[in-house]
C-alpha positions in Angstrom: 30.1 -5.8 -6.0 27.1 -7.0 -7.4 23.9 -4.7 -7.6 21.4 -5.0 -4.5 18.1 -6.1 -6.0 14.8 -4.3 -5.8 10.9 -5.7 -6.6 9.3 -3.0 -8.3 5.2 -3.3 -8.1 3.0 -1.3 -10.5 0.0 1.0 -10.1 -3.9 -0.8 -10.6 -4.7 -0.8 -14.3 -0.5 -0.3 -15.3 2.0 -2.7 -16.1 5.4 -3.7 -15.4 6.5 -2.1 -18.9 4.8 0.7 -18.2 6.4 1.3 -14.4 9.7 0.6 -15.9 9.0 3.6 -18.3 8.0 5.2 -15.3 11.0 5.0 -13.5 13.5 5.5 -16.3 15.0 8.3 -14.6 15.6 6.7 -11.4 16.6 3.4 -12.7 19.7 5.1 -14.8 20.5 7.3 -11.6 20.7 4.0 -9.6 21.4 1.1 -11.8 25.1 1.1 -10.5 24.0 0.1 -7.0 20.7 -1.5 -7.7 18.6 -3.8 -10.6 15.1 -3.1 -10.4 13.1 -6.1 -11.5 9.4 -4.9 -12.4 7.1 -7.4 -12.6 2.8 -7.3 -14.0 0.5 -7.6 -11.7 -1.4 -11.1 -10.9 -4.8 -10.6 -12.9 -5.3 -8.7 -16.0 -6.8 -4.9 -15.5 -8.9 -2.6 -17.5 -6.8 0.7 -18.3 -5.7 2.2 -14.7 -6.2 6.3 -14.0 -3.7 8.8 -16.0 -2.9 5.8 -18.6 -2.3 7.4 -22.0 -5.4 6.2 -24.0 -3.4 5.5 -27.2 -1.6 2.7 -25.1 -2.6 -0.6 -25.6 -2.0 -2.6 -23.0 -2.2 -5.0 -21.8 -2.9 -3.6 -18.4 -2.8 -5.7 -14.8 -3.5 -5.1 -10.8 -2.5 -7.0 -8.2 -5.8 -8.1 -6.6 -9.2 -8.4 -7.8 -11.2 -6.8 -4.6 -10.1 -5.9 -1.3 -11.4 -8.4 0.8 -9.3 -10.1 3.6 -9.6 -13.0 1.1 -8.4 -11.3 -1.8 -5.3 -9.1 -0.3 -4.0 -13.0 0.8 -3.9 -14.0 -2.1 -2.0 -11.2 -3.2 0.3 -11.7 -0.9 0.4 -15.4 -1.6 1.3 -14.8 -5.4 3.6 -12.1 -4.1 5.4 -14.7 -1.5 5.4 -17.2 -4.8 7.2 -14.7 -7.1 9.5 -13.9 -4.5 10.4 -17.4 -3.9 10.4 -18.3 -7.8 12.7 -14.6 -9.0 14.1 -13.3 -5.7 15.5 -13.4 -3.2 15.4 -9.4 -3.2 16.8 -7.0 -1.0 14.2 -4.2 -1.4 11.1 -3.4 -2.5 9.2 -0.6 -4.3 5.8 0.2 -4.9 4.2 2.6 -6.7 0.5 3.3 -5.7 -1.4 0.2 -5.4 1.8 -1.5 -5.7 3.1 0.2 -2.5 0.1 -0.8 -0.6 0.4 -4.5 -1.5 3.6 -4.4 -0.8 3.2 -2.5 2.7 0.3 -4.9 3.7 2.4 -7.9 3.0 5.2 -6.4 5.3 3.0 -5.7 7.9 1.2 -8.8 8.3 5.2 -10.8 8.3 6.0 -8.4 11.1 2.6 -8.9 13.0 3.2 -12.4 12.9 6.5 -12.8 13.9 8.4 -13.4 10.3 11.6 -11.8 9.6 10.9 -9.4 6.7 11.6 -10.6 2.9 12.7 -7.4 2.2 15.3 -5.0 3.9 13.9 -2.0 3.0 11.1 -0.2 1.5 10.4 2.3 -1.2 6.7 3.7 -0.9 5.9 5.8 -4.0 2.0 7.9 -4.2 1.2 4.3 -2.3 -2.7 4.1 -1.7 -4.0 2.8 1.7 -3.6 -0.7 2.2 -5.8 -3.5 3.3 -5.5 -6.1 5.7 -5.5 -9.6 4.4 -6.5 -10.9 8.0 -10.2 -11.7 8.1 -10.1 -11.5 12.1 -9.4 -7.3 11.9 -12.4 -5.3 12.8 -14.0 -8.7 12.5 -17.0 -7.7 15.0 -16.9 -3.9 13.1 -17.9 -5.7 10.2 -20.3 -7.7 11.1 -22.4 -4.9 12.5 -21.7 -2.7 9.6 -23.8 -5.7 7.3 -26.7 -6.7 9.8 -27.1 -4.5 13.4 -29.9 -6.4 13.9 -27.8 -9.6 14.1 -24.9 -8.3 15.6 -25.4 -5.4 17.6 -23.1 -3.5 19.3 -23.5 -0.9 22.9 -23.6 2.5 21.1 -21.1 3.8 23.5 -18.9 0.9 23.6 -15.5 0.6 22.1 -16.4 -1.6 19.2 -19.0 0.4 17.9 -16.7 3.4 17.5 -15.0 0.7 15.2 -17.4 0.1 13.4 -18.4 3.8 13.0 -15.0 4.8 12.2 -14.2 1.2 9.8 -17.5 2.8 8.0 -16.7 6.6 7.7 -13.0 5.2 6.4 -14.4 2.9 3.5 -16.7 5.7 2.5 -14.2 7.8 2.0 -11.8 5.7 0.2 -14.4 4.7 -2.3 -16.2 7.9 -3.1 -13.5 9.7 -3.8 -11.3 6.3 -5.3 -14.6 5.9 -7.7 -14.8 9.9 -8.4 -10.9 9.4 -10.4 -11.8 5.7 -11.7 -9.6 4.2 -9.5 -12.0 1.2 -8.2 -13.3 -1.9 -10.0 -16.8 -1.8 -11.6 -19.7 -2.5 -9.1 -18.4 -1.3 -6.1 -20.5 1.8 -4.7 -21.0 3.6 -1.3 -23.4 0.7 -0.3 -21.6 -2.2 -1.7 -20.1 -3.5 1.4 -23.4 -2.6 3.4 -26.3 -4.0 1.2 -29.0 -6.2 3.0 -27.4 -9.6 3.1 -23.7 -8.5 2.5 -20.7 -11.3 3.7 -19.1 -9.2 6.2 -16.0 -11.4 4.7 -16.4 -9.0 1.7 -15.9 -6.0 3.8 -12.3 -4.5 3.3 -10.4 -3.8 6.1 -8.4 -0.8 5.5 -4.7 -0.4 7.2 -5.3 3.0 8.3 -3.7 5.0 11.3 -7.3 6.7 12.2 -8.6 2.9 12.6 -5.5 1.4 13.9 -5.5 3.9 16.7 -8.7 3.3 17.4 -8.3 -0.8 17.6 -5.0 -0.3 19.6 -6.4 2.4 22.0 -3.8 4.6 21.2 -4.3 8.6 20.9 -1.9 8.9 18.5 0.0 7.2 15.6 3.0 7.8 17.8 1.5 5.5 20.4 1.1 2.5 18.2 1.9 -0.4 19.2 3.1 -1.5 15.5 4.5 0.4 12.9 6.9 -0.9 9.8 10.2 -1.4 11.5 12.3 -1.8 8.1 13.9 1.6 6.5 11.6 2.8 4.5 11.6 5.8 1.4 8.2 7.9 1.2 7.1 10.4 -2.0 4.3 11.5 -3.7 3.7 14.6 -5.7 2.4 17.7 -4.7 0.5 17.6 -7.8 -1.1 14.9 -6.6 -5.0 14.2 -6.0 -5.6 15.5 -2.0 -7.1 11.7 -1.8 -3.8 10.4 -2.7 -1.5 12.6 -0.8 -3.8 11.9 2.3 -3.5 8.2 1.4 0.6 8.8 1.2 0.6 10.7 4.3 -1.5 7.7 6.6 0.7 5.0 5.3 4.3 7.1 6.3 2.3 7.1 9.9 2.1 2.9 9.6 6.7 3.2 9.6 8.4 3.5 12.4 9.3 7.3 12.1 13.3 7.1 12.7 13.4 4.8 9.8 11.6 6.8 7.7 12.3 9.4 5.0 10.1 12.0 3.4 9.8 13.3 0.1 7.8 15.7 -2.2 8.5 16.4 -5.6 6.7 18.7 -8.2 4.8 16.1 -10.2 1.4 14.4 -9.8 0.6 10.9 -9.1 3.4 9.6 -10.5 7.2 8.8 -9.6 9.7 12.1 -9.4 10.8 13.1 -13.0 13.0 16.0 -12.7 17.0 15.1 -11.9 17.1 16.8 -8.7 14.3 15.3 -7.2 15.2 11.8 -8.4 19.1 12.1 -7.3 17.0 13.2 -4.1 15.0 9.9 -3.7 18.6 8.0 -5.0 19.9 9.4 -2.0 17.1 8.5 0.5 17.2 5.2 -1.2 21.1 4.7 -0.2 20.4 6.2 3.2 18.1 3.4 3.7 20.6 0.8 3.3 23.1 2.2 5.2 20.5 2.4 8.1 19.2 -1.1 7.4 23.1 -2.5 8.2 23.3 -0.4 10.9 20.2 -1.8 12.6 21.6 -5.5 11.7 25.1 -4.7 13.5 23.5 -3.8 16.6 
């Protein structure tokens, strides 16, 4: 029986080689069942947070920015990888790689396409961003120029704009503090005089999606990722990274999602028992996919 193929995407300022080393224990544990294919990011990058100083690189990132056009370009390049080197049965994303994978799948589902992956594994995944410039468009326009793009203070769109600002400021303030943002980004980058609304990132965050969908809680969301997913993050990871991983889980269908917390930090699980638990969760996700497919 041939092994299933998993496309693996690394974190920001990392590489396929580094990711393979980070996943080495997991890869050995599942080697009889899965071929894990790690690919470099699409753009060269500086060293990412937590990468050893004696590692000479090169380092890569999957996106050059977070505006919808940047994310769309990343998705186009990911689609080309799938076309040239696929098909793949599943996708594994660590940190930034998980965010790119989730946004890609989320948009495929929203657009009515069959997902390119049967299941997904999200490890310490950060909040993803939308590739659709229509997402929160009026809110972004208002934030960049409230005089030309006024919104009634008590309106739904004004609440969306305020929430978008708060979510973005939190994401980039915390990310900057741990060295996880590109040079030149600061709290005012997207809202400076003359800023282009098209450059404003549109986070796929449950707080924003709930408000946009007029949903009271994530459980009421109209759109959640409807393939089996596995989620894992470290107990000793940065607080913001743990919050992000939990937000990502809320974007996925809960009956198809499995969650594990391991004893590490911002890394894949390493302890043999925790790696075994991750492998079992992946096996379960595969079984769930085939159970659903036969309904």
